N, C-alpha and C positions, 0 to 999 in steps of 0.2 A: 769660285764665283757663287754668290748666294742664289739659291733657287727660290723664285717667287711663288707664293701660293696662288693656285689657279682657281678663280671663282667664276662660275658660269651663272648668268642671270637669264632666266627664261621669261621674256615679256618686258616690253619697254613702255608700259603705262606709267601712271603717277608713281607707283611704288618702285618698280624696276628702274626707272630713269633716275629717281632720287637716290637710290642705292648706288647706281653707277656713277653719278656725279659726286657723291660723297667719297667714293674710292678713286676718283679720277686723279691721275698723276701721283698715286701713292705706290708703295712697294708691294703691289699685288698685280697679278695678271688677270684682267677682267675681259670676259667675252659676253656681250649682250646678244641674245638670240631672239628674233621676232619674225613672224611670218609676213609682216609688212615692213616697209623701210622707213617708217616715220612714227614719231610720237604724236598722239592725237589729244587735243584739248576737248575732252568729252562734254563738259558743261555747255558748250556752245554748238553742239551738233544740231540742236533744234533750229538754230538760226541758219545753218547751212540748208536744212530741209525746207525752210521757208524762203530761201533766196536772199537772205539779208547779208550774209558774208560769204566769201569764197572759201572753199575747203583748204586752200593753200595758206590762208591766213591763220588757221588754227592747227596746222600740221607742220611738223618739224623733222626733217630728215636726220636719222641717227648719225649718218656719216658727216653731216654738217656740224651737229652738236659736238661730236668727238673728233673733229678734224685736226685739232692740235694736241690731242691726247698722246701721251707717251706709253700708256699701259692698257688702254681700252680698245677692244676690237668689236666690230659688229658683223653679224652674219644673218642674212635674210633667208630663213629656212624655218620649216615647221617641225617641232619636236613631236615624235610619235610615241616614244617609250622611254622609261627610266629604268636602268639596271643598277639598283643601289648596291648590290653585292660587288659589282665590278667598278663602281664609281664612274659609270658611263651613261650617256644619253644617246638614244638612237633617233636620227632625224631622217627626213625624206631623201637626203643626199649623202650623209656621212655620219660617223660616230665621233663623239667628243668625250674626252675624259675630264674629270674635275677633282679638285681637292674639296671644294665646297660647292654645293648646288643651291641656288635660290629660285624658288618657283614664284613668279609674279605675273601669272597668266590672266588675272582679273576675271571678269564675268562676261557672260553673253545673255541674250534675252531668254527668259524662261517661258516656254510655251506649255509647260506642265504636261508634257507627253503628247500633246495634240499635234500630230504630224501635219494634218490638213491645215490647221491654223498657221503652223510654221511656214508652209509652202505658199499660202495665199495672202498672208498679211505681212506688214513691214515691221521689223525691229529697228532699233536705232542705237547700236552699240559700236559702230565704227563709221569711218568716213564714207565708205562705199554705200552703206545702208542709208545714210543721210542724203547722199546724192540720189539714190534710187527713189526715195520719197519725193524729192523735188521733181525729178523727171516724171514720175507717175502722175502726180497731181497736175503739173503743167500740161502734160499730154492729154489728160482728161478734158481740159478746156479747149485745147486745140482740136480735139475730135468733136466736142460738143458744137463748136461754132460751124463745123462743116456738116455734121449729121443732123443737127437741130433736134436731137432726141430729148426734148425738154420734159416729156411726160414720164421719163424713167428717172425716178428719184435717186436710184443707185448711182447715177452719173454725177449727181450733185453733192451727195452727203459725204463728209469727211468724218469718219468715226475714229476716235482715239480711245483705246482701252487702257484704263489705269490713271488714277488721279494723284499720283505722286508729283514731284517737281517736274519731271520730264513731260508727263501728260498735260499738266496745267500750263506749262510754258508753251508747249506746242499748240494747245487749244487757243491761248491768247494770241499767239503770233499768227495763226491762220485766220482768226477772227479779224485782226487788224488788216491782214492781207485782203480779206473779202471786202472790207469797207474802203480802204484807201488805195489799193494797188490794182486789183483785178478789174474794177470798172474802167480804169484808164486803159488797160491793155486790151480789154474786150468791150468796147463801148456799146456794142449792139446786143449784149447779153444782159439778162435780168438776174442779178445775183441775189435777189430775194429768195430764189430757189435753193441757194447754197446754205446748207445747215452744217455747223460745226458741232458735233455731238461728242461729249465726254462721258464715257461709261465708267462708273465707279462702284466697286463692291462695298465701299464705306459710305456713311451718311454725309460726310463732308469731304471736300478736297484737302490735300496735304495733311492727311490724318496723323502723320508723325510729328507735325509741328504744333505750336500752341493753339489754344482755342481761339485766340484773337486772330491768328494767321488763317485759321480755317474759315472763320466767318467772313473775314475781309476778302479772301481769295474767292469764295463763292459769290460774294457781292460783285467783285470785279468781273468774274466770268459772266454773270448776268448782265452787267452793264455793256459788255462787249457782244452780247447776243449769243453766247455759247449755251447750248442745250445740255445742262448738267443732269445726268441720269444717275441718281444716288441709289445705293443698295441693290445694284443689279450686277449679275455675273454673266459673262459671255460663256456659253456652253458649246457653240458650234458656229461655223462660217463656211458657206459653200462658194464663195467668190462673188455672190450677188446679194446675199442677205446674211445679217448677223442675227443669231438666235440667242435670246436671253433666257436665263433660268426661270424667270417669271412667266414665260410664254410669249413675250413681246418679240417682234421682229423688226430689224432696221435694214432697209435697202441701202446698200453701200458697195461701191467698187474701190473705195479708198479707205483701208482699215490699217491703222498704225497700232502696234501692240507695245504698250509701255507698262505692262501689268506685273513686272517682276524680273528678277535676274537669277541666274544659276552659275556656279563656278565652271571655269574652263579647266577641267581636270585632265591630267596626263596619266596614261596607264603605267603601271609598274610598282606603285607603292601599295602597302597593305590597305585594302578597302575598309577595314575596321576602324581606321583612324579618321574616316570621313564623318563630318557632322554637317548635315544639310548641304552636301556637295562642296564642302570646304575642308581643307587639311587642318586637323587639330594640332595646335602648336603649344609650346610652353611660353613663358613670359619673355623669352628671348627670340621668339619666332622660329625656334627649332621644331621641326615636324616630329610628332610623337613617335618614338621607336627608332629614330635615326639620329646619328651623331653629327652628320655633316650635311644634312638636307634641311632647308629652311623654306618657309612660305610667308609672304608679306602681301599686304593689300587685301583686296576683296576676296581672294582665294584662301586667306588665312582665317582660321577660327581660333581665337584666343580668349579663354575665360579669365577674367580678373575680378577683384573685389567690387569694382565699380560697374563692371559689365559682365555679370555671371553668365549671360546668354550670348556672349561674343560681341565684338564691336560692330557698329553700323558700317555698312559698305559705302563709305563716302571718301572723297578725295583726301580730306585732311588726315584720316587714319592711314591711308596708303602712303602719303608723302612722309609722314612722321615715323611710320614703321620702317620705311626704307632708309631714312636718315639715321634712326637709332641703331639699326642693324649694321649700317656702314661704319658708324663710330665704334661699335663693339668689335667689328672685324679688325679695326686698326689698333685696338688695345693689345698690350703685350701678353696678357694672360686672361683666360676665361673668367678668372675670379674677379676681374675688374669690370666685367660686363654689367650693363645697366638694364633692368627690366623695363618693358614698355607699358605705359598706361596712356590711354587716350584722354586728352583734355578737350572737352567739348567747347569749341569756339562759336557754336551757333549754326543756324541753317537759314536759308533764304530761297526765295523763288520770285520770279518776275512774271506778271500776267499782263503784259502790254505796256505801252507808254504811260509813264507816271503811275503805274500800278505795280507795286511789289510788296512783299512781306518779308520782314527780317526778324529772326529770333536770336538775340544774343543772350549769353548766360544771365545777365542782370538787367537786360533792357530789351523791350520789344517795340517795334514801330512798323508802320505801314505807309503806303502812298508815295507821294512825290519824293520825300527824302530817302525812303527805302529803295526806290528805283535808282536814284543816283548812287547810293551806297553799293547796290548790286553791280552797277556798271563799273564803278571805280575798282572794286575788288577783283572782278573778273578780268578787267584790263590789266591790272598789276600782276595777275597770275600767269598771263600769256608770256611765253619764254623770251622772245627777242624784241628789241626796240622797234625794228622794222615792222614786225607783225602787230605790235601794240599800236603803232601809228596807222597802219592800214585798217585795223578794226575800228579805231577811234574815228577815222575819216568816214568810213562807211556808216557808223552809227550817227555821226553828226549830220551827214548828208540825208539820211533817212529821217532824222529828227526835224530838220528844217524843211525838207521837200516832201516828206511823207511818201517817199518812194525809194527804190533802189534799182540798180541796173544789172543785177546779178541773176536774173531769171533765165539762165542758159539751160537748154535741154541737151545734155551730153550723154549719148548712149554709145558704149564701146562697140567696136566692130567685133562681131562674133567669130570672125575668121581666126583660127588658131594656127599661126605660122610655124610653131614648134613641131606640129604634127605633119608638116609637109615633107 
């Protein structure tokens, strides 16, 4: 009886899931390990945070995805250590051996070593964090309507740190929420006091996109009433006030940190192969110094002629690295393997209704058409037909009615039954 090669994939994000799907029902034994039980469509987390779509509409249980698979298993567990000499990984519950190991752990919010900022502000790299933002912002207004503490600016300001796509999209969504939704929910409150403040270390938003996209995104933010603070760096936050490098202070109880990411590194591999908290790999995504350990997606640092400083940490890179590695694993010989290179398909961001910017390799456009293009592409990338329909319905309802019915405050019970 033929012994199937055992491949362990740590992480079920865009890269890990694409690899597992490429290997699905092939002559390999595949185990997907993730500390949560579902794949998350991260580009729409900001819409969960603003109550536009339900978390379940952009979350996909691994067991459902691989329900009919003949070779792929899933384990909900957290990996603690890698033992490369023994071809083993150590988890919180058990040990797993492997023939090939693929690290696809992605990134987390980078607080740049500021533990206070990490404990007091909100990141947005998983479903739980997006729900936490929604809860906290909505609870702010529930408390305000009772306490009437209108003189405290910190209760009103929503500060977003970082003007990349996540920060810009959040700012636009909250600005629309301020204008169209909150006055209906809280008719006796004056939302002129609510300021949406976007703090940027760069002079323009979306600094990695084209000059046209930067200018139009800033214009859109201004039209929506977002206070864009350019050339400012946050140096501290005490829970009540945001302190800037320029000496300015912003009172705020709602601070969302979207200023950068860092890799989810697992202990056990040579630290000298790390580049900016990413595993350095060859063109086949093989981790430097190891024959059977690979890294794909945001956690991988691969230097190529077109990208000598490594690839951008975007979904398209992750998806195609997962796909390329899967195809290589299925080839009969390593000599047949194909090197990976990123083909830039463009970038985009939406800043509210009918306001979006799109940079394609040979074409750039903004406004109404870009907004529809953004909606269509993201809808097509969502995994299941049912989820596509659910998101489409929510978007159309919000478009026609300028409202949504998803502003639920759901706070988990703190009681831990496992310790009883």
